[in-house]
N, C-alpha and C positions, 0 to 999 in steps of 0.2 A: 504493499499499499504506500503510495507516494503522496496522497492528498487526503485531508480530512475536511469535509464540508462543514462550515460554521453552522451551528443549530440555533435558530432564533429562540426556541422554547428554553434553551439552556443559558441564554443571554451571551452566547460566544462571539467575541470579537477578537480574532487572532492578531496579536502584535506582529508586524513583519519587519520592523526597523531593527537591525542587529545592534547598532550603537546604543539605542534607547534600552534595549533589552539588557545589554551588558551594564549599563548605568543603573538599572533597577537592581540587579543582582549585587552590585557594589554598595548598594544602599544598606545592606545588612551590616557592612563593615566588620566582617568576620576576622578576628585576630588570633584565635585559638581554636582547637578542634571543637566543632559544633555539630550537633545533630540538627537537620533542617528538613522541614515538611513543606513541600510546594503544593499548594492548592490549585487544582484545575490546570495542569501543565499544558493541555491541548496538543499542539504540535511540537512542544519542547523548545520554544525560542528562548525561555529563561533557563530551562533544564540544561542546555548544552554548555552554558557557562558554569552553573552550579556544580555540575558532575566532574568538571575538570579542576575544581578547586580542591586541593589535597586537604585542606582544613575542614571540608564539608562532608558530613555523612548524610547523604541525600535519600529521602524517601518522598514519593509523590502520591497524591490522592486524587483520582479522577472519576467522575460519574458517567462519562461518555465512552461507551464501549468502543466506538470507532477510534477515538484518541488512544485508548488503551492498546488496541491492536497496533496503531502507528508507533507508539512508544516502545513497545516490546520489540518491534522489528528494527527500529532505527537507533535505539539506545540500549545495546546488549548489557551495559554496566548497571542498568536498572533491574536486571533480573532478580525476582523476588522482592523487589522494592516498590512496585506499583500496586497500590491499593484501589481496586475497582469498587468504589462505594461513595456515598454521599458524606462529605465532611460534616455537615450539619447534624446528621443522625449518628455519626461514628463516635464510640467511646474511645477517646484518644489514648486512654491507658492500655487499650488492646495493641496499640502500636508501640507506644514508648514506656509502658509501665509508669513508674514515678520519675523518670529521667526528664530533665529540662530539654526543650527544643525550641528553635526558632521557626517562624512562619514566613513564607514569601508567596507571592502569587499576582497574576493578573485577574483580580476578582470580578466575577460577574456583577454587573451593575445591580441586578435584580435581587441579589442575596448579600451584598456587601455589608450591610448593617447587621444582618443575621450572623455573618461570620464574626463580627467584632463582638456581638453579645456572647458567642460561643468562646471567644478569646477570654472574655471577662470570667466566664464560668471555669476556665482553666489558667487563670492568670498567674498562679504560683508556679506553673510549669513552663510558661512561655516568656522568656526574658526580652525578646526582640521580635518585631514584626516589621516586614517592608512590603507594602502592597500598593498596587495601582488600582484605582477605582474612580468613579465619576468625580470630576473635579469638584463639584458643589458639595458632595458628601465628604470628600477629603478635606476641603476647607473647613467644613463644619466640625469634624472631628479635632481638628487642629486649632480651632478658633478659640480666642481668649474671652473672659468675661467683658461684657460691654459692647461685643460685636453682635450684629443681627444673626449671624450664622450659628452662634452659640446656642447648644440645645442639650436634650436629654443624654445623648450618647457622648457628647463633649465632655459633660461633667462626670459621667460614670467612668469613662476611659481615663481622663485626666486625674482621677482619684488615685489610680494605680499606674499610670504610664506618663512618661514625658514624650510629647508628640511634636514631630517636626515635619513641616511640608517641605518636600525636597525639590520638586519641579513639575511642570505642566507638560502634558503630552497631547499633541494635536489629533484630531480624527483621522487625518490622512495616512497615518502609519498603521492602520488596522485593516483587516479584511473580515467582514465588511466594515466600512467606516461607521462608527457610531454618530449620533446626531449632536453629541456634546463633547467638550474636552475632557480628558482624564487628568488626574493628579496622582502623584506618587508621595506616599508619607512613610515615615519611619516612627515606630514606637518603641521605647525602651523602658522596661519595668523600673519603677522608682523604688524608694526605700520603704514604702508603706506596706506593712504586712497585715494590718487590721486598723480600720478606722475607729476613731473614738467616739462611736455612737452606734445605736441600733441599725445595722446595715439594711435589714428588711424595711424599716421606717424610712431610712435615708433614701431609698428607691421610691418609696411611695410619695414622699415630700417632692422629690425632683420631678417625677412624672405628673403629679397633680398640678404643680406650679407651671410647668411648661405646657400643659395641656390648655392653659389660659394665659399665655405668655404675655398678653397686652395688659393684663390686670397686675395690680400690686400684690405682693405676697399676702397682705392682709385680706384681700378679697378671694384670691385663688385658693388659699388654704382654709377658708372658712368652712368649706364642705366637709373637712375632715376632723375639724375641731369642735369641742364642746362650745356652747354658746358664748361667744365674745369673752374669752378668758382675758385676765388682766395683762398677759404677756404681749398682746397685739399692740400695745403702746410703744414697744421696742421699735427703735428706728429701722431695724432690718426689715420690718414689715412694710415699710414705705417703698422698698425697691421692687423692681421687676426681676423675674427669674434670670434674665440674661445678664443682670448686673452683679449677680452673686458668684463668688469664687467657690472652688471645692470646699475650703475651710469655713467659709460663711454657710454653706449648706450643712455641713457637720454641726456648726453652732446652732443653726436653725432646727435641725432635728432634735438635738438634745433640749432645746428650748420648748418645743411643742409636744414632746413625748408624754409628759403627764397629762395633757389635755386632748389626746386623741380619742375620738368616739369609739366606744367599744362595739 
């Protein structure tokens, strides 16, 4: 097999620019022996560079049977290292046990957010991620407080990762070309092992706030609080969610916890 047809239902847009592919793989900045999982290798445009790096112990996970056949034929070094399954439903301990591993990929636009929610579930095993996704989403994940793009996943990821927007990729270097630009980002696990608040409530507060992002925290959180507790006079309730840092969301979570409706 010499050709893999891009499949719309899988959100496949194959990168064809070799230099950009090389730059993406270099975004991992591997300096010591590292286990790396590539998500959705497709025709192996990133794989070809990863597999030749002596510091990288590479495995790939691919949901498209045609791509798996192509990879098996064209990358003999990947023998027994190709997992023909859905990353989103895979128990990653079946692949790596308790070992840490980095993630890289040209992530399908339609599941990129879900990929990062999965990363969060496995955050203590994943020290580095370098991925290409829709530019708008990439900018959102890397966005800082006070920016319009800042949202739920921005806060949740930045709680545990330092995020850097690396570069923009034009539609013309893909087959087929997507309708929008792509962006490459790098995430590096920070020092936070556990946040200083109820993590389940932390997520509820963030999601409740951003679901009504034009409202102040006083108005958006009223639906989950007992009737007008005295804490809502705190100045943090004057702010809108996109104005709050991770640390402020932690503070807010501790502040409201005694007043959450049962």
